[in-house]
C-alpha positions in Angstrom: 84.2 80.1 112.6 84.3 76.3 111.2 86.2 75.8 108.2 84.9 74.3 104.9 86.4 72.9 101.8 86.0 76.2 99.8 88.5 77.8 102.4 90.8 74.7 102.0 90.8 75.1 98.3 91.5 78.9 98.4 94.5 78.3 100.9 95.7 75.5 98.5 95.6 77.8 95.6 97.6 80.1 97.7 100.4 77.8 98.3 100.8 77.0 94.6 100.9 80.7 94.1 104.1 81.3 96.4 106.0 78.2 95.4 105.8 75.2 92.7 108.4 73.1 94.9 107.1 69.6 95.0 108.4 68.7 98.4 106.8 72.0 100.0 103.5 71.5 98.3 103.5 68.0 99.8 104.0 69.2 103.1 101.3 71.7 102.8 98.7 69.4 101.4 99.6 67.2 104.5 98.8 70.2 106.9 95.3 70.6 105.2 94.5 67.1 104.5 95.2 66.2 108.5 93.5 69.4 109.9 91.6 69.2 113.0 87.9 70.4 113.1 88.7 73.4 115.2 91.5 74.7 112.7 90.6 77.9 111.3 92.0 79.2 107.8 94.4 81.6 109.3 95.8 79.0 111.7 96.4 76.5 108.6 98.2 79.4 106.5 100.2 79.9 109.7 101.3 76.2 109.6 102.1 76.3 105.8 104.1 79.4 106.4 106.2 77.9 109.3 107.1 75.2 106.7 107.8 77.3 104.2 110.4 79.6 106.5 111.9 76.5 107.9 112.6 74.8 104.1 113.7 77.9 102.6 115.3 80.0 105.4 112.9 83.0 104.2 109.3 84.1 103.8 107.1 85.6 101.2 107.6 89.2 101.6 104.9 91.6 101.0 107.1 94.6 102.3 106.9 96.8 98.8 103.3 95.8 98.5 102.5 96.7 102.1 104.1 100.2 101.5 102.6 101.0 98.1 99.1 100.1 99.6 99.9 102.6 102.4 101.2 105.2 100.1 98.3 104.8 97.8 95.7 105.4 100.4 97.8 108.0 102.3 97.7 110.1 99.0 94.0 110.1 99.1 93.7 110.8 102.9 92.9 114.6 102.6 89.9 114.1 100.2 88.6 111.0 102.1 88.5 113.1 105.4 86.8 115.8 103.5 84.4 113.4 102.1 83.6 111.9 105.5 83.1 115.2 107.4 80.8 116.2 104.6 78.5 113.4 105.7 75.7 113.7 108.5 77.2 111.3 110.6 81.1 111.4 110.0 81.7 108.4 112.5 79.3 106.2 110.7 80.7 107.2 107.5 84.2 106.6 108.7 83.1 103.0 109.7 81.9 102.5 106.2 85.2 103.8 104.6 87.2 101.7 106.8 85.4 98.8 106.0 85.2 99.2 102.2 89.4 99.6 102.7 89.2 95.8 103.7 89.1 95.5 99.7 92.9 95.7 99.8 93.8 92.0 100.8 96.4 89.7 99.1 95.1 86.8 100.9 92.0 86.5 98.8 93.6 87.8 95.7 96.6 87.6 93.9 96.5 91.4 92.9 94.6 94.6 93.8 93.3 96.8 91.2 93.4 100.4 92.4 90.5 101.8 90.1 88.3 98.7 91.5 89.5 100.0 95.0 88.2 103.5 94.2 84.9 102.3 93.0 84.4 100.0 96.0 85.3 103.0 98.2 82.9 105.5 96.9 80.4 103.0 97.6 80.8 103.1 101.1 77.5 103.3 103.1 75.4 101.6 105.9 72.8 99.0 105.0 69.8 99.0 107.4 71.2 95.8 109.2 74.3 98.2 109.6 72.2 101.0 111.2 70.8 98.5 113.7 74.6 97.4 114.6 75.9 101.0 114.5 73.1 101.9 117.4 74.5 99.1 119.4 78.2 100.2 118.8 77.3 103.7 119.8 75.9 102.5 123.2 78.5 100.4 123.8 81.2 103.4 123.3 79.1 105.8 125.6 79.5 103.3 128.5 83.1 102.5 127.7 86.7 103.4 128.8 88.9 101.4 126.6 88.6 100.5 122.7 90.6 97.9 121.0 90.7 98.0 117.3 92.2 94.6 115.6 93.6 95.6 112.5 94.1 93.6 109.5 95.5 94.8 106.0 97.9 97.8 104.8 96.2 100.5 102.9 93.2 99.7 105.1 94.8 100.9 108.2 95.1 104.6 106.9 91.2 104.5 107.2 91.1 102.8 110.4 93.2 105.8 111.5 90.7 108.1 110.2 87.7 105.9 111.9 89.6 106.1 115.2 90.5 109.9 114.9 86.7 110.6 114.7 85.7 108.0 117.4 88.0 109.8 120.1 86.4 113.2 119.1 83.1 111.8 119.5 84.0 109.9 122.7 87.1 111.4 124.2 87.0 109.3 127.4 87.9 106.2 125.2 91.6 105.0 125.5 92.2 103.6 121.9 94.4 100.6 121.4 95.2 99.0 118.1 96.3 95.1 117.8 98.6 94.5 114.7 100.3 91.5 113.6 103.5 90.1 115.7 105.3 89.6 112.5 105.4 89.7 108.7 102.5 87.5 107.0 100.9 88.7 103.6 100.1 92.2 103.7 98.6 92.5 107.2 99.7 95.4 109.5 102.7 95.2 111.7 104.4 97.5 114.2 106.6 99.2 111.4 103.5 99.7 109.1 101.5 101.2 111.7 103.9 103.5 112.7 104.6 104.4 109.0 101.1 105.7 108.4 101.2 107.5 111.7 98.5 105.5 113.8 100.6 106.2 116.8 99.3 109.7 116.8 95.8 108.5 117.4 96.1 105.0 119.4 98.6 102.7 121.4 100.0 100.0 119.3 100.3 96.5 120.5 101.7 93.5 118.6 99.7 90.3 118.9 102.8 88.1 119.6 102.9 85.9 116.1 102.9 86.3 112.3 99.4 84.8 111.9 96.9 86.6 110.0 94.1 86.2 112.6 93.7 86.4 116.0 93.9 83.1 118.1 94.1 83.4 121.7 96.5 80.7 122.6 98.8 82.5 120.0 98.7 85.9 121.4 101.3 87.5 123.8 100.4 88.1 127.3 99.8 91.9 126.6 97.5 91.0 123.7 95.7 88.6 125.8 94.9 91.0 128.4 93.7 93.2 125.9 91.3 90.7 124.8 90.0 90.0 127.9 89.5 93.5 129.4 88.8 95.9 126.7 85.5 97.4 127.2 84.8 97.6 123.4 86.4 95.1 120.7 86.4 95.9 117.1 87.8 93.4 114.7 88.4 94.1 110.9 88.7 91.6 108.1 87.7 88.2 107.1 90.7 86.4 109.1 89.9 88.2 112.6 86.1 87.0 112.1 87.3 83.4 111.2 89.6 83.3 114.4 87.4 85.0 116.7 83.7 84.1 116.1 81.7 81.8 117.8 83.6 81.9 120.9 81.1 83.5 123.3 82.8 87.0 123.1 81.2 90.5 122.6 82.7 91.8 119.4 82.2 94.2 116.6 83.2 92.8 113.5 83.7 95.0 110.2 84.7 93.5 106.8 83.9 92.8 103.2 82.7 89.5 102.0 85.6 88.7 99.4 85.8 85.0 99.2 83.4 82.1 97.8 82.8 80.8 101.4 81.9 84.1 103.2 79.5 84.8 100.2 77.8 81.5 100.8 78.0 81.6 104.5 76.3 84.9 104.5 74.4 84.7 101.5 75.4 87.8 100.0 77.2 89.1 96.7 81.1 89.6 96.4 82.3 92.6 98.3 79.1 93.3 100.4 80.0 94.9 103.5 79.2 93.6 106.9 79.2 95.2 110.4 78.2 92.6 112.9 77.8 92.6 116.5 78.2 89.0 118.0 77.2 89.3 121.8 78.2 87.0 124.7 75.6 84.9 126.0 73.8 85.7 129.3 
């Protein structure tokens, strides 16, 4: 997905939130000003993060925020399961709930309001366009043996776990794998976070290789790259994964909330609209 000035402005504001050091901000601005046409928002943010780590011998930690997010949604898990299982199609409902869990995102906002999250979560439902994508998703899963979920944020990952559990019940032949970030970045899920919420009980967990808030093929570990090439069904969560994987002639299902101005403008939808998109490989 090609980056535009709205993305650059968002990244720049993010750098100003984490530091007021003039030297650092100058280097971050240089990264943004000298970007290549193919660079994505996750990659540019990664470059800024690498400069920050080198300059200050540390990184901006979201460890407590991530644990708080996971604990908050884990406390809701039992009631959410009951709500999902009460629906006519629990699998479809679990996808909608997990998608709205994408609201918990510290890349697009400085803080997350728990009451607003609960309101967004209660509005988890499919549009007519989502229903069409869901039919394609079910057809793909019926024929598949391997399923790869590319994870995004903490908190959200608890709802992804519920989705995967229901998916496995519907399609028991599927081997489920979850790709998490290769290191700490924003509030994105790492191996440590995934184990904390019990994701290993429903899926194999594989780190991507780098601490980047997206999925860039050239930066993946050999194991992660192999999964991207060989998984029968790929399900990518969040804006960062869409930005870094789309328009590359891959067959991928994307699920995310439109949280920023660029996505709202690009897809012509209001803020926090959920999208379920199937990008197909060209014949």
